[in-house]
Each structure stands twice: as structure tokens, then as C-alpha cells.
TIVEX-733088 format. One line per field, with one value per residue: residue in three letters; x, y, z of N, C-alpha, C in turn. Coordinates in steps of 0.02 Angstrom, whole numbers, plus 50000, padded with zeros to 5 digits. Atoms other than C-alpha are relative to their C-alpha. Layout:
code <- Ala	...
n.x <- X	...
n.y <- Y	...
n.z <- Z	...
ca.x <- X	...
ca.y <- Y	...
ca.z <- Z	...
c.x <- X	...
c.y <- Y	...
c.z <- Z	...
This chain:
code <- Met	Ile	Ser	Ser	Lys	Pro	Tyr	Ile	Glu	Asp	Tyr	Lys	Gly	Phe	Leu	Ile	Ala	Asp	Leu	Ser	Asp	Gly	Ile	Val	Glu	Pro	Pro	Val	Asp	Thr	Lys	Ile	Val	Val	Phe	Leu	Val	Glu	Trp	Gly	Asp	Thr	Ser	Ala	Tyr	Phe	Ala	Phe	Cys	Asp	Ala	Arg	Ser	Val	Pro	Glu	Thr	Asp	Asp	Phe	Ile	Lys	Gln	Leu	Ala	Val	Glu	Ser	Ile	Lys	Lys	Thr	Leu	Asp	Ser	His	Thr	Ile	Gln	Asn	His	Glu	Ile	Tyr	Thr	Phe	Glu	Leu	Lys	Asn	Lys	Gly	Phe	Ala	Ala	Val	Glu	Asn	Pro	Lys	Trp	Trp	Gly	Leu	Ile	Ala	Arg	Asp	Tyr	Lys	Phe	Gln
n.x <- 49919	50006	49956	49960	49957	49990	50068	49993	50027	50055	50000	50038	49989	49988	49883	49984	49956	49965	49953	49987	49930	50010	50058	49971	49992	50008	49941	50053	49994	50054	49989	50047	50000	50069	50002	50026	50051	50032	50003	50017	49986	50016	49945	50048	49924	50002	49923	49985	49935	50003	49954	50003	49930	49998	49965	50034	49973	50023	50046	50079	50088	50067	49996	50048	50032	50023	50060	50076	50032	50002	50077	50027	50031	50034	50001	50018	50015	49926	50027	49946	49914	50000	49946	50021	49933	49969	49923	49995	50014	49985	49991	49979	50057	50053	50022	50066	50039	49972	49951	49965	49959	50014	49975	49947	49927	50039	50014	49958	50059	50061	49999	50007
n.y <- 50002	50024	50001	49990	50079	50066	50063	50095	50058	49973	50034	50003	49952	49942	49996	49997	49971	50010	49949	49984	50016	50038	49968	49945	49992	49954	50010	50071	50086	50067	50018	49977	49962	49966	50037	49953	50015	49948	50086	49957	49947	49994	50006	50045	50008	50040	50019	50090	49975	50058	49952	50096	50022	50070	49970	50027	49984	49974	50022	50004	49929	49971	50043	49984	49945	50013	50043	49979	49947	50060	50069	49961	49971	50065	50004	49881	49945	49952	49911	49946	49958	50059	50050	50049	50014	50096	50017	50069	50054	50035	50046	49976	49941	49948	49917	49952	49917	49918	50017	49950	49985	49984	49946	49991	50002	49979	49943	50072	50032	49926	49996	49947
n.z <- 49956	49945	49946	50029	49978	49997	49976	49965	50002	50046	49981	50020	50049	49925	49999	49916	49981	49905	49971	49931	50016	49956	49956	49943	49914	49965	49926	49961	50043	50038	50082	50025	50097	50063	50065	50051	50076	50051	50045	50042	49961	49928	49962	49889	49900	49946	49958	49982	49934	49961	49929	49961	50006	50057	50020	50050	50065	50026	50042	49978	49978	50008	50063	49930	50038	50087	50001	49960	50035	50045	49959	50000	50071	50023	49936	49980	50040	49950	50023	50027	49970	49917	49972	50001	49958	49992	49956	49991	49901	50003	50076	50034	49961	49969	49978	49934	49983	49929	49965	49976	50084	50057	49998	49999	50092	50053	50059	50024	50053	50042	50065	50039
ca.x <- 45793	45746	45903	46068	46146	46141	45966	46011	45871	45725	45599	45409	45446	45497	45710	45765	45910	46028	46062	46176	46358	46363	46275	46280	46292	46204	46288	46158	46210	46112	46135	46052	46034	45915	45843	45769	45590	45532	45431	45365	45369	45316	45469	45426	45601	45628	45738	45790	45868	45956	45966	45988	46175	46191	46347	46284	46375	46316	46283	46152	46048	46041	45997	45873	45812	45802	45679	45568	45547	45509	45353	45317	45262	45207	45089	45056	44999	45147	45102	45211	45357	45323	45427	45424	45525	45602	45714	45785	45687	45722	45668	45709	45608	45484	45363	45361	45278	45378	45557	45659	45788	45730	45749	45897	45961	45796	45840	45949	45812	45707	45606	45614
ca.y <- 42755	42795	42770	42808	42617	42468	42330	42188	42109	42130	42046	42003	42179	42253	42326	42305	42423	42403	42582	42561	42563	42404	42397	42541	42556	42678	42736	42588	42398	42351	42308	42409	42409	42489	42446	42546	42480	42528	42474	42584	42785	42747	42681	42597	42605	42435	42442	42314	42324	42167	42230	42043	42000	41846	41911	41883	41936	42046	41957	41849	41988	42070	41902	41898	42049	42015	41860	41963	42108	41981	41876	42056	42123	41928	41966	42186	42276	42408	42610	42732	42838	42687	42650	42466	42410	42243	42190	42011	41893	41739	41646	41782	41975	42046	42208	42329	42506	42663	42593	42701	42662	42714	42877	42898	42851	42932	43104	42968	42899	43062	43044	43171
ca.z <- 49820	49992	50116	50059	50125	50019	50005	50087	50037	49915	50005	49915	49830	50011	50025	50193	50188	50359	50413	50567	50533	50639	50804	50899	51094	51140	51352	51394	51403	51241	51051	50948	50741	50600	50474	50319	50236	50071	49950	49803	49876	50082	50194	50404	50553	50613	50758	50838	51058	51126	51306	51373	51424	51340	51242	51035	50876	50766	50637	50713	50798	50646	50520	50728	50638	50462	50481	50639	50499	50347	50488	50525	50317	50313	50467	50479	50355	50377	50389	50272	50399	50571	50687	50716	50890	50928	51086	51108	51220	51237	51083	50967	50964	51023	50971	51094	51127	51189	51207	51317	51197	51063	51126	51141	50944	50884	50820	50732	50614	50525	50385	50259
c.x <- 49947	50051	50062	50032	49944	49927	50043	49977	49911	49926	49917	49973	50034	50102	49993	50084	50030	50044	50051	50042	50010	49950	50014	49968	49988	50028	49954	50042	49938	50048	49943	50016	49889	49989	49951	49926	49991	50006	49950	50017	49994	50067	49952	50093	49978	50074	49981	50084	50016	50067	50033	50100	50035	50066	49949	50009	49956	49974	49942	49971	50015	49978	49939	49970	49934	49932	49935	50000	49948	49942	49974	49951	49968	49905	49971	49973	50029	49976	50085	50030	49964	50012	49985	50033	49991	50044	49982	49964	50029	50031	49986	49969	49948	49953	50021	50002	50039	50060	50040	50065	50034	50030	50048	50059	49941	50006	50082	49991	49965	49977	49975	49921
c.y <- 50032	50023	50002	49925	49973	49965	49961	49975	49995	49938	50014	50103	50065	50016	50010	50034	49993	50084	50006	49959	49935	49977	50063	49971	50058	49982	49956	49919	49986	50020	50047	49993	49974	49986	50030	49951	50029	49970	50084	50065	50030	49959	50001	49999	49945	50002	49933	50027	49891	50031	49949	50008	49956	50046	49950	50024	50043	49977	49935	50039	50074	49946	49974	50034	50012	49927	50002	50037	49972	49949	50088	50032	49918	50021	50045	50025	50081	50061	50023	50061	49957	49970	49921	49979	49956	49994	49903	49966	49922	49951	50068	50085	50012	50045	50027	50104	50045	49990	50035	50010	50037	50087	50023	49983	50037	50039	49914	49956	50042	49953	50069	50031
c.z <- 50057	50053	49912	50005	49933	50039	50023	49955	49936	50022	49969	49945	50062	50027	50070	49923	50081	50027	50043	49962	50033	50037	50047	50068	50019	50104	50067	49992	49957	49942	49963	49902	49969	49942	49976	49948	49947	49943	49949	50036	50093	49996	50065	49990	50000	50030	50041	50076	50013	50070	50067	50007	50000	49933	49898	49936	49978	49950	50020	50035	49929	49947	50095	49989	49940	50013	50053	49918	49933	50035	50018	49938	49979	50029	50016	49886	50056	49961	49994	50071	50121	50007	50022	50043	50020	50059	49989	50041	49981	49969	49926	50019	49986	49975	50045	49968	50018	50023	50067	49961	49952	49994	49990	49949	49958	49953	49939	49922	49987	49963	49993	49974
């Protein structure tokens, strides 16, 4: 086990841990939640951002995030020590590459 946080779910052998202590709210108008997915000796980060002005509950955002993780695990080969980032759009989370918001918190999530 790499994460010191308890796993919230075992999905097809992928262990999903919520690394957030609540939802991170950096100094911009966003909400960010980060998960660690581990399988065997490998792991990857999944980070989700809600930058919309529509208020959603933390539980709702986390539920949508876990659903997105599962869809990604089912449809992609996940790479060790990769960081997968998503933004909440009208119909759920969509993958994005190198978003500015990740740079605000990335220092807190380093692979050992």
C-alpha cells in the first residue's frame, strides 16, 4: 500500500484512495479533489476540478469523480506514475491536459 489514506473502493483490482481532506479550494474560484489509484506496485493520480460557478456538494463532485475514474480504468491502459486531470463540464468530468489549476497544487502530490 502506497497511500496512507484508507481506500474507498476496490474496483476490479484497482484500489481507489481519496487523498483530499475535503475539497481543496486554491486561491482561484475552483474546487479540486485528488485520488490515488493503485494496483500491484504501481499507482496513478486522478485530479478533478470544478471551476464552474454552479455550486455542487462535495459528495456529488466526489461521486462524479469516482465514476470518471472507473470509466477511465475500463477504457484506457493506465500508466504508472501518470497524472490524469479532468474538469467538470455540463455533463460530467472531461479529461484535460496540463491545466493551470494543477500547477497550483501539484507540489502536494509527488510520487516517491
